[in-house]
C-alpha positions, 0 to 999 in steps of 0.5 A: 529459493529463498536467500541464504545465509551464506550467500546473503553474507558474501555479498554484504561482506564488503558493507559488514563484519562478520561479528554478530556487534553491532555499531550503536551509531547504525543502529541509532540511523536506521531505526531514525529511518524506519520512522522515516518511512512509517510516516511516509507510507502513513501518509498515503492513507491518513487522509482516506477517512477524512476527506470530507472533513478536508473537503468542507475545510478548503470548500472542495467539490466532491470531483476535486476532494480524491485528488489529495490523495491521488496527487500523493499517490502519483508523486511517491510513484515515481520517486520511489524508483529513482531513489535508489539511483539518487542515493547513489549519486549524493549518497544515503545519508544526504538523499534521506536527511534531505527527503525528511526535511522536504517531507517535514517542510511539505507537511506543514505547507499541507496544513496552511492550504487554504484552497484545493489547488494548494492542497493538491500541490503540496500533497504532491511534493510530499509525496514526491520528497517522502517516497525518497525514504522508503526503498533507503530504509529496505537497502540499509536493511539488507546491506549494515546488517548481518545475515544472522540479524535478518530474523529481527530486521526483516520484520521490522521492515515488514511490519511498517510496510503493511501496519502503516497504510492499515492503521492510516484510517485510524490515525486520521479519524482520531486526528480529525475527530480530537483536532482538526484535519490540520492536524494530519499533517502537523502530527509529521512536524515533530518527528520530522525534525528528529528523524532529520537531525538524527540520519544527518548526522548518524547515517554513514553506510556508504559515499557520494558518487557526484561524477555519476551526475554527468550520465545522468539519463534526464531523457529516462527520468522524463519518460519514467515520470510520464508512464508512472504518472500518466498509468497512476493517473488511468488506475485512479481515475478510471473507473470514475471517469468511465475508463476509455469513455472519457478523452483525459483517460485516452489521453493519459493511456496513450502518454503512458504507453508512449513513455514506458516505450522511451523508458524501457528502451533508455533502461537497457541502452544506456550506460547509467539508466535512471533505473535499473531494471536488470535486478528482475534478472535475479530469479529471487529478486523477479518472484518477490516483486511478484508476490510483492505485488499481489500484497499490495492488491491485497494491503492497499485494496482491504484497506480501502474496501473495509471503509467503504462498507462501513461508511456507506452501509453501516453509516459510521463515520471516520473515527468508528470506521479507525476504531473497527480498522485497529483489529489489522494493526494490532493483528500485525504487530502482534504477528511480527516477533512470530514471523521473525521467530519462524524465519529463522526456524522453517522453509520460507515457503511454508510460511508464505503458504500459511500466509495466503492461506490465512488471508483467503480464509478471511476474506472467504469469510467475508463472501457472506457479508450482509447489511448487518455485519459490525465490529464483531462478525468483521472481528476473526476475518480483519485478525486473519487478514494482519497475521496472514499479511505479516507472515507473507511479508517477512520471506518475501522481502527476504527472498527479494532483498536477500541475494542482492549484491550490495551494489545493485540493492539500492536500486533493486529496493527501489524497484520492490517497493515500487511493485507493491505501490502499483499493486495497490493501484492495479488493485484499487482500479479493478476492486472499484471496476468490479463494485460497479458492474456487478453493482448495476447486475446485481441491481437489474436482477434484483429489479427483475425478481420485484414485480407486481407478479412476485408475490413476495414483492407485493407482500412487502410492499403492502406492509411498508405501505401500510405501516407509511400509511399508518405514521401519516405519510404517503404510503405507496410512494415512501414504500416504493422509494424504500423497496427501490433502496432495499434493491440498490443497498442489497445490490451494493452487499453482493458486490462486495461478495464478488470483490471478496470471492476475487481477491479470495481466488487470487490469493489461493493462486498464489500458493501454487507461485509459491511451490515454483519456488526451489527449497531454500537452502539451509543456513550454516552454524553460526548465522542464526537462522537469519539468512533465509 
């Protein structure tokens, strides 16, 4: 089922020589592209742990500040699938260099924002322009490198795609504490300039096809933007705004549905669609995209829920949250070379099963979460999470893109990366909804057991009242308030446990999906095992 060296070699033949020797210019260009992708993905989460500092600096309201992240996500999710078409028209060189330059400029503008409206506009620009860098790296990795190098290259892009959002809160927390929130964006300028210069001078993977501009599907572009942008808005804001009880959510959902109908109609009827959905006819790609969607749920879902627990329950600030979550990043970093080695030595399906089991074990341990869990209680689950993510991402990348013909690689790469981001958006929406509904359900259950007819509740109330009276406070009132707070906190913790249980079941279910894959063919001799 996974891509074989023979197949990958035949599809990539026109692009790279059969020999293992790599052009140093291509290597320099590729690693510059990897740095650009890292910055773009990092900026999704780099503000997540520092929103309170940005809110204070811009005098923004609590209902406005989430848009610093939402605007970036909506814009990026539109650009990612579009990038494949743009790369065909103007070439990878022009697209990537322009994206890097635009991302750098937009980062500088974000740092100069003086109010929330400016920040939202600049973040949308940053997300849209930066989104063009992500799929180009995946496409380049599977077209310019021979199959024998895949077990080296695939872990690199897999590591960046998973590590960047994981350490985003860590980097953001450190920068906002050590300097100011402005440095969340200023830190991009130096690397951005380097990436722009290097990619402009060293990328020569393909040539522009400017004649395609005459056939560009503008209606397809507009409908795709409406479909994905409105969908992202519904997923991001739905739980906060009580879903379809809010008029804006209803309007956005209708707009997304209309956009989807027009987009899919255009995608299958016009000569040159804005996104080539025929890539899903490739069975490998379809399965790989499904797994990528689920990995997006786990990657972005846990990157979100850990800081929520540490902030709301443990009272951690952004720097302490970042330091705690850095464990997963280190686990990914040290697992990457192991994943690359194993991808050339063992059945990719076994790798994925081990990875899914590792992730599920980590979330299963977290179902026992209490209000007292700290760094060391979270240590093992985070290692299992990082280890599992890397062990899954490398074979998923190879399965999805390893057998894709070069002519469709750029478009397929955009779709593949879109599935991961959409998985994250859907996962966050589900997680937030489960947290809210289950917290209410658990609180009502606890309240039914905390009443004057319960001896345990009465004893607790009397002891707390006596303690508060001894400190000169209004004992009964203070005790009642604290009892309510304790019930609310326990309800939150129990809802966290429900989310972790849900994720455990989801990742265990993916094992059955892996078992549906055909056994990968053995790579031919001389391929170095990298053709999986």
